C-alpha positions as CSV (number, residue, x, y, z in Angstrom):
1,M,0.0,0.0,0.0
2,Y,1.3,3.4,-0.9
3,V,1.3,5.6,2.2
4,P,2.4,9.3,1.8
5,N,4.3,10.5,4.8
6,F,1.5,12.9,5.7
7,Y,-0.8,9.9,6.4
8,R,1.4,7.4,8.2
9,E,0.0,6.2,11.5
10,P,0.9,8.4,14.5
11,D,2.1,5.2,16.3
12,E,1.5,1.5,16.0
13,S,-1.2,1.5,18.7
14,W,-3.5,3.1,16.2
15,M,-3.1,0.1,13.9
16,V,-3.7,-2.3,16.7
17,D,-6.9,-0.5,17.7
18,L,-8.1,-0.5,14.0
19,V,-7.5,-4.2,13.6
20,R,-9.3,-5.1,16.8
21,S,-12.2,-2.8,16.1
22,N,-12.7,-3.8,12.4
23,P,-12.0,-7.6,12.4
24,L,-14.0,-8.4,9.2
25,A,-10.9,-8.3,6.9
26,T,-10.3,-9.0,3.2
27,L,-8.0,-11.9,2.7
28,A,-6.3,-11.7,-0.7
29,S,-4.0,-14.2,-2.5
30,N,-3.1,-15.3,-6.0
31,G,-5.5,-17.7,-7.7
32,P,-4.6,-20.3,-10.3
33,E,-3.3,-17.5,-12.5
34,T,-1.4,-14.6,-11.0
35,N,-3.5,-12.1,-12.8
36,A,-6.7,-13.5,-11.2
37,P,-6.4,-13.0,-7.4
38,Y,-8.8,-14.3,-4.9
39,A,-10.3,-12.0,-2.2
40,T,-12.6,-13.2,0.6
41,H,-14.1,-11.3,3.5
42,V,-13.3,-13.3,6.7
43,P,-13.3,-12.6,10.4
44,I,-9.6,-12.4,11.6
45,I,-8.3,-11.9,15.1
46,L,-4.9,-11.4,16.7
47,D,-3.4,-14.6,18.2
48,P,-5.3,-14.8,21.5
49,R,-2.3,-16.1,23.3
50,A,-0.6,-12.8,22.5
51,A,-3.7,-10.7,22.8
52,D,-3.9,-11.6,26.5
53,R,-0.8,-9.4,26.8
54,S,-0.3,-5.8,25.8
55,V,0.1,-5.8,22.0
56,E,2.1,-2.7,21.1
57,G,2.7,-3.5,17.4
58,L,1.7,-5.8,14.7
59,S,5.0,-6.8,13.1
60,S,5.7,-10.5,13.5
61,V,2.3,-11.2,15.1
62,T,0.2,-14.2,14.1
63,L,-3.4,-13.8,12.9
64,W,-6.1,-16.5,13.3
65,G,-9.0,-16.9,10.9
66,H,-11.4,-19.3,9.3
67,M,-13.6,-19.6,6.2
68,N,-16.0,-22.0,4.5
69,R,-14.1,-25.0,3.0
70,A,-16.6,-24.9,0.1
71,N,-15.1,-21.5,-0.9
72,P,-12.9,-22.0,-4.0
73,H,-10.4,-19.6,-2.3
74,W,-9.8,-22.3,0.4
75,R,-9.0,-24.9,-2.2
76,A,-6.6,-22.5,-3.9
77,L,-4.6,-22.0,-0.7
78,V,-1.6,-24.2,-0.4
79,S,1.0,-24.6,2.3
80,E,3.0,-21.5,2.9
81,T,0.8,-19.2,0.8
82,P,1.8,-15.5,0.6
83,V,-1.3,-13.4,1.4
84,T,-2.3,-9.8,2.1
85,V,-4.9,-9.0,4.8
86,I,-6.7,-5.7,4.6
87,F,-8.5,-4.2,7.5
88,T,-10.7,-1.1,6.8
89,G,-11.6,1.4,9.5
90,P,-13.8,4.6,9.4
91,H,-14.0,6.6,6.2
92,G,-16.0,9.4,4.7
93,Y,-16.3,11.8,1.8
94,V,-15.0,15.3,2.4
95,S,-16.9,18.0,0.4
96,P,-15.1,21.2,-0.5
97,T,-18.0,23.1,1.0
98,I,-16.6,22.1,4.4
99,Y,-13.3,23.9,3.7
100,K,-14.8,27.3,3.0
101,I,-11.8,28.2,0.9
102,K,-11.1,28.4,-2.8
103,P,-9.7,26.8,-4.8
104,A,-10.4,23.4,-3.3
105,A,-10.9,19.8,-4.3
106,P,-13.0,17.0,-2.8
107,T,-11.4,14.0,-1.2
108,W,-12.1,10.9,0.9
109,N,-10.7,10.5,4.4
110,F,-10.1,6.9,5.3
111,T,-8.2,4.5,7.6
112,A,-6.8,1.1,6.6
113,V,-4.2,-1.4,7.7
114,H,-2.5,-3.8,5.2
115,M,-0.7,-6.8,6.6
116,R,1.4,-9.2,4.4
117,G,2.5,-12.6,5.6
118,I,2.5,-16.4,5.1
119,L,-0.7,-18.4,5.6
120,R,-0.7,-21.9,7.0
121,K,-3.8,-24.0,6.7
122,V,-4.8,-26.0,9.7
123,E,-4.9,-29.4,8.0
124,S,-3.3,-31.9,10.4
125,D,-6.0,-31.4,12.9
126,A,-7.4,-34.9,13.3
127,P,-9.7,-34.3,16.3
128,G,-10.4,-30.7,15.1
129,E,-9.1,-29.1,18.3
130,E,-7.1,-26.4,16.6
131,T,-10.0,-25.5,14.3
132,L,-12.4,-25.5,17.3
133,E,-10.0,-23.3,19.2
134,T,-9.9,-20.9,16.3
135,V,-13.7,-20.6,16.2
136,A,-14.0,-20.4,20.0
137,S,-11.4,-17.8,20.3
138,T,-13.1,-15.7,17.5
139,V,-16.4,-16.0,19.5
140,R,-14.7,-14.9,22.7
141,A,-13.0,-11.9,21.0
142,F,-16.2,-10.7,19.3
143,E,-18.5,-11.3,22.2
144,G,-16.1,-9.3,24.4
145,E,-15.8,-6.4,21.9
146,F,-19.2,-6.3,20.2
147,G,-21.6,-8.8,21.9
148,N,-23.6,-9.2,25.1
149,G,-21.5,-11.8,26.8
150,W,-23.1,-14.9,25.2
151,C,-21.8,-18.1,26.7
152,M,-20.9,-20.8,24.0
153,A,-20.7,-23.7,26.5
154,D,-24.1,-25.2,25.4
155,S,-23.1,-24.9,21.7
156,I,-19.7,-26.6,21.7
157,D,-21.2,-29.9,20.5
158,Y,-22.9,-28.0,17.7
159,F,-19.6,-26.4,16.8
160,R,-18.0,-29.8,16.6
161,R,-20.7,-31.0,14.2
162,I,-20.0,-28.1,11.8
163,L,-16.2,-28.2,12.0
164,P,-15.8,-30.4,8.9
165,G,-17.0,-27.4,6.8
166,V,-14.7,-24.9,8.5
167,G,-11.2,-24.2,7.2
168,A,-9.0,-22.6,9.9
169,F,-5.7,-20.9,9.2
170,R,-2.8,-19.0,10.8
171,I,-1.0,-16.1,9.2
172,T,2.6,-15.1,10.3
173,V,2.8,-11.4,9.5
174,S,6.0,-10.1,8.0
175,H,5.1,-6.5,7.0
176,V,2.5,-4.0,8.1
177,D,1.4,-0.6,6.5
178,G,-1.1,1.7,8.1
179,M,-2.8,4.7,6.4
180,F,-4.7,7.3,8.4
181,K,-5.8,10.0,5.9
182,L,-7.3,12.6,8.3
183,S,-6.8,15.9,6.5
184,Q,-3.3,16.3,7.8
185,E,-2.3,18.2,4.7
186,Q,-4.7,21.0,5.5
187,D,-4.1,23.9,7.9
188,T,-5.4,23.8,11.5
189,E,-8.5,25.8,10.8
190,V,-9.6,23.7,7.9
191,R,-8.9,20.4,9.8
192,Q,-11.0,21.7,12.7
193,R,-13.9,22.4,10.3
194,V,-13.7,18.9,8.8
195,Q,-13.6,17.4,12.3
196,Q,-16.6,19.3,13.5
197,S,-18.6,18.6,10.3
198,F,-17.9,14.9,10.6
199,A,-18.7,14.8,14.4
200,E,-22.1,16.3,13.6
201,R,-23.0,13.6,11.0
202,E,-25.3,10.7,11.8
203,S,-22.9,8.3,10.0
204,N,-20.8,6.1,12.4
205,N,-18.0,6.3,9.8
206,H,-17.9,10.1,9.8
207,R,-18.1,10.1,13.6
208,G,-15.3,7.6,13.8
209,I,-13.1,9.8,11.6
210,A,-13.9,12.8,13.8
211,A,-12.9,10.9,16.9
212,L,-9.5,9.9,15.3
213,M,-9.0,13.5,14.2
214,S,-9.5,14.7,17.8
215,R,-6.6,12.4,18.8
216,L,-4.4,13.6,16.0
217,Q,-1.7,16.2,16.5
218,P,-0.1,16.7,13.1
219,A,3.1,18.6,12.7
220,E,2.6,22.1,11.4
């Protein structure tokens, strides 16, 4: 991902927050032909064994995920497959009317994290325990962040019945890029107008951008 210096993440904690808050990622890899890549939307979490500790950065972390084995993308994945994982955070259109200056041009503020690494399919999982732990860990992460504390204890047998259709995987991350395009190229007055305008919108995306802009202290 091309990231102009203006828009690089203030520190890696911003990328960790984005990944945890927006776990429905796009998993991309080459298909049978290099000019025909696969892309699948999948829930992906940070390795829960590391997530129990303070995760300060994303370099060299491991990602856990799963998808439907009936997906052709799963069949195209082989051992040690290079992949890119894309996490998308808040974003929103910026109209020149917000700037109150001329000349001006419209733009789109957005946030994203791209992670490259090597994917390993969970295949030698005879009793399904590693796959089950992937699903259970995903449930725990999502219930803690987005749910109402649902207890999966009474559903474990059901989980085991559907495991044959679940393809679990691990990704060892080797490179991370984060882009936080939050009007840093504008002067302070214009940035404040954009932030206020976004904060007053009903869209969660716009409000999310406004919240990030309130944390941002770009160099003048």
